[in-house]
N, C-alpha and C positions, 0 to 999 in steps of 0.2 A: 044461349046467352048466359053470361055470368052476371048474376044480380049484384047490387051493391052490398058488400058484406064487411064494411069497415068496422073494426072493433072499437066500441066506445070506451071511455075511461071506466075502470073497474068500479063496481059498487063497493068493493072492499077498501077503497081509498078513504072511506069514512071511518075505518077502524082506528082505535086510539093509537096515536103516535105515527100514523102512516105519513111518509114523505114520498111524494111521487117521483118517478124518474125524471131526469132533466128533459125539458122541452126539446123536440126535434131529435130525440134519441129513440131507438127501438123499444125501450122500456118505459116510455113516458106515460103509458096508460095504466100502469100498475105501480105498486109501492116499491121504491128503491131500498128503503129500510124503515124500521119502526123505532128509531131513536138510538139504537146501540148496535151498529153494524157488526163489530167484532164479536160481541156476545151472541148475535144471531148466527154468525158463521160457526162459532164454537158449538152452539146448540145443534146445528145441522150436522156437524162432524162427529159429535160425541154423545148426543142425546137424541132429540127429535125436534124437528121444526116443520111448520107448514108454510108454503110459499104460494102466493097468488101469481099464476102464470096464465091468467084468463085472457091475455092478449094474443095467445097462440091462435092461429087460424085453423079451424076444424072443418073437415069435409067428410063425406061418406061416399062409398061406392057400393051399390047393391047390384043384384043380378047373378045368375048362375055362372057366368064366365068372368066375374070380376077379377079373380086371381090369375087365371091363365092369360087373360087379356093384359093385365098390368105387367105380368112377367115379360111380355114381348117388348115393352116400351120403357122398361126401367132396368136398373143395374143389379138388383137383388134377385135371388132365386126364390120366387114366391108362388109358383104355380101350385105347389102342394102344401102351402102354409096351413098347418093344422088349426082347427078352431081354438080360439082363446090363446093364440100365440101372437107375438109381436116381432117386428123386424124393422131395421133402419134401411132406407132406400134412397137412391139418387135418380135424378133425371139429368142426363148429360147432353151436350150439343154434339154436332157431327164430329167435332175435333176432340171429343172426350173431356171437355171442360165442364165443370160442375155448374149446373143451372139451378137445381133444387135439391135440398136435403129434407127428408120427411120421415116421421115415425108412423108406423102403420100397425093396427091390431085388428085381426079378424075375429068377430064375435057373433055367433048365432045368425049367420047369413049376411052380416053387414061388415064391410071393411071400413074401419075408422082411420082417418089420416089427420095428423096435425103438423103444422109447420110454422115458419115465421109469418107474422101478420103482413109484412110488406110484400112478401113473395107469394102468399097464399092465393090471391086472386089469379095470378098468372099460372100457377100450378093447376088450379081448377079449370081455367080456360083451356090449357093444353090438354088435360085429360078429356074434357068434353069434346074437343076437336078431334081426338084420336079414336073415338069410339067406333065410328063407321057402323058395321053390322054386328058388333059383338053384343052379347047380352050383359051389358054393364052400364050402370047409370050413376055417374058422378054428380054430386050436388053439394052445395054448401050446407053447413050445419051450424049457423050462428047461434042457435039456442043451446049449444053445448060449450063448455069451457074447461080449462085445465087447471088443476091445483097439483102441487107436488108435496109429498111427505118425504123428508130426508133425515136419516139418522138411524143408528142401531136400535134405539128404543121404539122405532115404529112397530116393532113386533110385540110390544108390551100388551098385556091383556086389556088395559084401558083403551088403547088405540084401536085394537081389532074389534073391541066391543062397540066403540064409537062408529067404526066402519060398518058394523053389522055383519061381519064375516068371521069364520072360525079361525082362519089363518091367512097370512099374506101369500100371494103367488110367488113362484120362483122366477128367476131372471128371465125376461122376455116372455113370461106367461101373464095371463090376465084372468081376473075373477069378476063376475058381474056383481054390481052393488044393488042393494035394495032401493027401490025408488027410481031406478034408471041409471044408466052409465056403468062404468067399470073401473077397476084399479089394475094397473100393470106394473111390473117390476122392471127397472132399468139398471144397467151396470154402471151408470154414471149419473150425476157428477161424483157420487160416492158409491161404494158397494151396497149401500142400504138406501136405495132411491126408488120412489114409487110415484107414479102419476095417476091422478084421478081425472077421468073425463066424465063430467056430470052435467045435468041440466043447468044452464046459466042462471035460471031463476032460483036455484037452490044453493048458489055459491055462499051466501051469507050464512045459511043454515049449516052447511058443511064446515065452514070456517069456525063458527061458534062451537060446533060439536067437537071438532078436533082440538081446538085450543082448550076447551074445558077438560078434555081427556089428557092434557099435559103437553101438547105440541106447542112450541114457542112460535109466535108470529115472526116471520123472517121475510126480508125483501129480496129483490132480484140481485142486490149486491152480494148477498150470501151465495146464491146459486151461481153467479158468474165467477166469484172467487174460487169456489170449489171446482167449477168446470175448468177454469184455466189451470189450476194446480193439477188436474187430472189429464191435461193435454187433450181436451175435447174441443174441436173447433166449432164455431158458430157461423152459419151461412151469412155472407154479406159483411161480416166484421173480420173474421179470420181468413176469409177467402176473397179473391178478386176475380176479374173476368178471365184470368189465365189459369186458374187453379184446376189441377187434375186430381183425381182421388188419391193417388199414391203420395202426393205431397202432404196431405192432411190426415193420414191414418184412417181413411175410410175404406180400405181394402179388407174384405173379410165376409164370410157367409153369414147366414141367419143366426147362428149360435156363436159366432166369433167376435161379436161386438162391432162389426164393420157394416158397410152399406153396399159393397160390390162383391158379388160372387164370381169367382174366377172360372167356374166350370158350368157355364150355362150358355144357352143359345144366343143368337144374334140380337143386339139392341143398339140403339143409336150411341155412338161413341166407343163401341167395344174395341175397335181397331187400335185406338190409342191405349186403352187399358191393357190389351193383350201385348202390344209391342213393348210397353214399358216393363210389364211384368216379366216377359220372356227374354228381352234383349237389352233393355236399357236401365237407367236409373232416373228417378225424378229430378228435374233440374233444381228444385227447392225442397226444403223439408220444414215441417212445423216444429219449433223448439220453444222452450220456456226461457224467457229473459228475466234476469234480476236487474231492477232499475235502481239507480242512485237516488235514495230517498231524500238526500239533502239538496237536490237540484231545485232550482226555481222553475216550477211548472212540470208538466208531464206531456209525453207524446200523445197523439190522437190516432185512432185507427186510420190506416192508410198512409201515415207518415213514413218516410224513408228511414231505414236502418243503414248506417254508413260505417265504413271502416277506413280510416285514413282519408276521409273526405270522399270516398267512393261508395256509391249505393250498392248494398249487397242484399237488400231485402225490404220487407214492409212490415209495419206494426199492425197487429190485430187488436184484441181486447187488452185494455190496460186496467188494472184493478189493484186494490190494496187487500192483501190476505192477512188473516189474523195471526198467522205464524210466520209466513214467508216475507211479509212486508210488501212493498210495491213490486209487482210482477207483470208480465205481459206475455202474450203469445205473439210469435212472429214467424213469417215465412222467410227463411234465409237460404241463400244459395248453398247448395250441398258442398261446394268446394271450400267454404269458409271454415278454417280450423276452429275447433271448439274453444281454444284459449284466446282467440282474437278479441281485442278490446273494441267495443262497438259504441256508437252513439245513436240514440233514439230520440229525435227531437232535441230538447234541451238537456236530456239525461245521458249520463254514461250508462252503459249496459253490458252485461256479461251473460254468456250462454250457460245455462245449467247443463253440465255434462251428462247428467243422467237422463236428460230429455232428448238427446241426439240419437236418432235411429241408427242401427248398425249398418244397414244396407249390405250385409254380407251373405244374404241368402243365395243359394245356388239357383241360377236362372236356367230353365229348361232349354230355351232357345239358344242361349249362349253356350251351354254345355254341348248341345248338338253340333253347333258350328265348330267348337273346339275338337270334337271327336272326328268330324269330317276332315279337319286340317291335321289330324294326327297328333294333337297335343295331349 
């Protein structure tokens, strides 16, 4: 049985200047900003900032077969994931549509997983249901929480001293922290991004230690703006119930920044993944939209993107970026030309041409068919 593991409002909402996320949004339990959102984004992009992401749902899997078992029911190749390594992973339905996206780190015999608060209980329930006779024990870990350090100055001597480590880990690597927990390096939302998974009771202590070492307090507005600019989707906001991994840039192995390994054994939804990879193209793709900042109002996640009154996609995350202005992620039909003038709710919108995937890779299955036909 899955115990009640709802994440309460963060203890860090009492920090000076903290403004919580809007009610009924995924980030309502943590700070959206600390009074100067654009300065916070700038600090995360150009210096160093610390962000409260303690509303992430954390769970653990222990047992000798934790990796080989998870390998059989998820999209990533994790059977031989080395100790102190991180990977992104997906759970797909039978038709290859994305149900779950999660980040996982194996450390000293325990696999740590964190995901969205809203979908975390369902992920834990699924994992517990799928154990059968495997030596794997998934359980919730509500006593642990996530903080993020973002920015090139995270490697400064003051920050590493505050962390109690000699050096930061490399991308997708992890280092144990004194007092419990660990720090891992991620390739997004910037190339200098680090997550701390620490005891929830120590959140305030870690926050004070890192801000005293020079990290600027920053809210989820900063994280989301940088994530959108980096074209990284967020489950449930930038995805819908039809999303397949190819549409949202989640294809790739453990070291490639993706969540779907294309050279592994059978798992639920693999047929769709293989068919699109070898023979077809995704029906939609994730792009960056620039929104008309002079419009009255903004679109909301799930709103239609239209061209000439015809629906051609859906809006995901909408955010104000400190350099790019109002931007959004959107799932757009692949057939829509990049120069098409779009409308997103009350806003005119245009596709950032640099965000459009090329879709020009050679497909093994299509090439084989062409060879058989003598082309």
